[in-house]
C-alpha positions as CSV (number, residue, x, y, z in Angstrom):
1,M,-22.1,5.2,-119.9
2,S,-20.9,5.8,-123.3
3,K,-22.0,8.4,-125.6
4,Q,-23.0,5.4,-128.7
5,S,-24.6,4.1,-125.2
6,K,-27.4,7.4,-125.1
7,K,-27.7,7.7,-128.8
8,K,-29.4,4.3,-127.9
9,K,-31.8,4.7,-126.1
10,E,-33.5,7.8,-127.7
11,I,-36.2,7.1,-129.5
12,D,-36.4,8.0,-132.9
13,P,-38.8,11.2,-133.5
14,N,-39.7,10.0,-136.7
15,L,-40.6,7.0,-135.0
16,M,-43.2,8.7,-132.6
17,I,-44.5,10.4,-135.5
18,A,-45.5,7.5,-137.7
19,I,-46.8,6.1,-134.1
20,G,-49.2,8.8,-133.5
21,V,-50.2,8.9,-136.8
22,L,-50.8,5.0,-136.3
23,I,-52.6,6.2,-133.9
24,S,-54.8,8.3,-135.2
25,S,-56.2,6.7,-138.1
26,F,-57.2,3.8,-136.3
27,A,-59.5,6.3,-134.3
28,A,-60.8,7.8,-136.8
29,L,-61.6,4.9,-138.7
30,F,-63.2,3.4,-135.4
31,V,-65.6,6.6,-135.6
32,Y,-66.1,6.3,-138.7
33,I,-67.1,2.3,-138.7
34,R,-69.3,3.9,-135.4
35,Q,-70.8,7.0,-137.1
36,T,-71.6,4.2,-140.2
37,S,-73.4,2.3,-138.1
38,I,-75.5,4.8,-136.9
39,M,-76.3,6.1,-140.1
40,N,-77.2,2.5,-141.1
41,E,-79.9,1.8,-137.7
42,Q,-81.0,5.8,-138.6
43,T,-82.2,4.6,-142.0
44,K,-84.1,1.6,-141.4
45,I,-85.7,3.2,-138.8
46,L,-86.2,5.8,-141.2
47,L,-87.2,3.6,-144.1
48,E,-90.3,1.7,-140.9
49,Q,-91.7,4.8,-140.8
50,T,-92.1,5.5,-144.3
51,K,-93.4,2.4,-144.5
52,A,-95.7,2.9,-142.1
53,N,-97.2,6.6,-143.5
54,A,-97.8,4.2,-146.7
55,W,-99.4,0.5,-145.3
56,P,-102.5,-0.5,-146.6
57,H,-104.7,-3.3,-145.0
58,L,-107.9,-4.6,-146.9
59,S,-110.4,-6.4,-145.2
60,I,-113.1,-8.0,-147.1
61,E,-116.1,-7.3,-145.5
62,L,-119.9,-8.4,-145.9
63,H,-123.0,-5.7,-145.7
64,R,-126.1,-6.9,-144.7
65,G,-129.6,-5.0,-144.5
66,Y,-133.4,-6.6,-143.5
67,S,-136.9,-5.3,-144.0
68,R,-140.1,-7.4,-142.6
69,S,-140.0,-9.2,-145.5
70,G,-136.4,-10.8,-144.5
71,L,-133.3,-9.8,-146.3
72,H,-132.9,-7.4,-148.8
73,T,-129.0,-6.3,-148.4
74,Y,-126.3,-8.3,-149.4
75,K,-122.6,-6.9,-151.0
76,Y,-119.4,-7.3,-150.8
77,V,-117.1,-4.6,-150.2
78,I,-113.7,-4.5,-150.2
79,D,-112.1,-1.9,-147.9
80,N,-109.2,-0.2,-147.0
81,K,-108.7,0.5,-144.1
82,G,-104.5,1.5,-144.2
83,T,-103.3,4.3,-144.4
84,G,-101.5,3.5,-147.8
85,P,-102.4,2.4,-151.2
86,A,-103.1,-1.2,-152.4
87,I,-102.1,-2.6,-155.1
88,I,-104.3,-5.3,-155.9
89,E,-102.2,-8.3,-157.0
90,K,-104.5,-11.6,-157.6
91,V,-107.4,-12.2,-157.1
92,V,-109.6,-15.9,-156.8
93,I,-113.1,-16.7,-155.6
94,S,-114.4,-20.1,-155.6
95,V,-117.7,-21.8,-155.1
96,D,-117.5,-25.1,-153.6
97,G,-113.7,-25.2,-153.9
98,K,-113.7,-24.9,-157.6
99,A,-112.5,-21.6,-158.6
100,V,-114.5,-19.1,-160.9
101,K,-113.5,-16.5,-163.4
102,N,-116.2,-14.2,-163.8
103,W,-120.2,-13.3,-162.4
104,Q,-121.1,-15.7,-165.1
105,E,-119.5,-18.6,-164.0
106,F,-120.4,-17.8,-160.8
107,Y,-123.7,-18.1,-161.3
108,T,-123.7,-21.4,-163.1
109,T,-120.8,-23.0,-160.0
110,I,-123.5,-22.0,-157.4
111,Q,-126.5,-23.2,-159.6
112,I,-128.8,-21.0,-159.6
113,P,-132.7,-22.4,-160.3
114,D,-133.6,-21.5,-163.5
115,T,-136.8,-20.0,-161.9
116,I,-134.5,-17.2,-160.3
117,N,-133.2,-14.4,-161.9
118,V,-129.7,-12.8,-162.3
119,S,-128.9,-9.5,-162.0
120,H,-126.4,-7.5,-159.8
121,S,-123.7,-4.6,-159.7
122,N,-120.5,-4.5,-159.2
123,E,-116.2,-3.0,-159.8
124,N,-114.1,-4.5,-161.3
125,I,-111.2,-5.7,-159.0
126,H,-108.8,-7.0,-161.7
127,Q,-105.1,-4.9,-160.7
128,R,-107.3,-2.4,-159.2
129,V,-105.2,0.4,-156.9
130,L,-107.1,1.3,-153.8
131,S,-105.8,4.8,-151.8
132,S,-106.3,5.1,-148.5
133,N,-109.9,4.9,-146.7
134,Q,-111.4,3.5,-150.5
135,N,-113.3,0.8,-150.9
136,L,-114.7,-1.0,-153.6
137,T,-118.1,-3.0,-154.5
138,L,-116.7,-6.3,-155.0
139,I,-120.4,-7.4,-155.9
140,D,-124.2,-5.8,-154.6
141,W,-127.0,-7.9,-155.6
142,S,-129.2,-5.4,-153.0
143,N,-130.5,-2.6,-156.3
144,T,-132.5,-5.8,-157.8
145,N,-135.4,-6.0,-156.3
146,N,-134.5,-9.8,-156.4
147,E,-135.1,-11.2,-153.1
148,A,-135.3,-14.4,-154.2
149,L,-131.7,-14.1,-155.9
150,I,-130.7,-12.8,-152.6
151,K,-132.0,-15.1,-150.3
152,Y,-130.8,-17.7,-152.7
153,I,-127.2,-16.7,-152.7
154,Y,-127.0,-16.1,-149.4
155,S,-128.7,-19.5,-148.3
156,Q,-125.0,-20.6,-151.0
157,A,-122.8,-17.8,-148.4
158,D,-121.0,-20.6,-146.5
159,K,-119.1,-22.5,-149.8
160,I,-118.1,-18.4,-151.4
161,K,-114.3,-17.9,-150.3
162,V,-112.8,-14.8,-151.5
163,Q,-108.9,-14.5,-151.6
164,I,-106.5,-11.1,-152.8
165,C,-103.0,-11.3,-152.6
166,Y,-101.7,-7.3,-152.5
167,K,-98.8,-5.5,-152.3
168,S,-98.1,-1.7,-150.8
169,I,-96.0,0.4,-152.6
170,H,-92.4,-0.5,-150.8
171,G,-93.2,-4.2,-152.0
172,D,-94.6,-5.7,-148.4
173,I,-97.1,-8.9,-149.9
174,W,-100.5,-9.7,-147.9
175,N,-102.3,-12.0,-148.4
176,I,-105.8,-12.0,-147.3
177,E,-109.0,-14.7,-147.4
178,R,-112.3,-14.0,-146.3
179,H,-114.7,-18.0,-146.0
180,G,-118.2,-17.7,-145.5
181,F,-120.8,-14.6,-146.0
182,L,-123.4,-15.1,-143.6
183,T,-122.3,-13.0,-140.1
184,D,-119.7,-10.7,-139.3
185,L,-117.7,-13.0,-137.4
186,E,-116.8,-14.4,-140.5
187,A,-113.5,-12.0,-139.9
188,T,-110.7,-11.6,-142.5
189,K,-107.6,-14.0,-142.2
190,R,-104.3,-12.3,-143.5
191,A,-100.5,-13.5,-143.8
192,K,-97.8,-10.9,-145.2
193,V,-95.5,-13.2,-147.4
194,E,-92.7,-13.2,-149.7
195,F,-94.1,-13.4,-152.3
196,C,-97.8,-13.8,-154.2
197,D,-99.1,-17.3,-154.2
198,L,-101.9,-18.0,-154.0
199,G,-101.7,-21.5,-155.7
200,E,-102.3,-22.4,-159.1
201,E,-106.1,-21.6,-159.0
202,V,-107.9,-19.9,-161.8
203,E,-107.8,-16.2,-161.4
204,F,-111.5,-13.6,-161.0
205,L,-110.6,-11.2,-163.9
206,Q,-113.8,-9.7,-163.9
């Protein structure tokens, strides 16, 4: 065999180095992609854990109390039983399907008889932020000492509906609704939504 043939069969060392560098580069790229994927998964898990630590959970509660003369304590309370603050975006209160914008309009719509005086105590709910384990009194008729008013409102309680749209500090949004305030069986209905949408109903502002 001639010297020329031997030279043809020899592998160029520079080519071997280039191939080795190429393989190393692909290996490094694969490791980088894998590390990036792992970091993304860890970030998602961390974000979910962070959200769980700041998760609001509003409910619309009914508080009742009785004495020998009948019902004497009657109020609606908004309670945050979650682990983070709830930012209230919109509230809709309706009577027999008609939305009202304040309590005076509520009394007119529910048709309180002229023989019954109206009075109550309440906290403003519009654009409120409720911390974890905080609650607010939507309306309380208990301290009026007006059992006639309480009994009348209670007799119409199945016509009353309260809807609230709220969000977490991370931007997650929920709609909740309670229709009827006669018993504790009328539990709060809840739905996670993409955006705050309670239809075209009048917003309750008081």
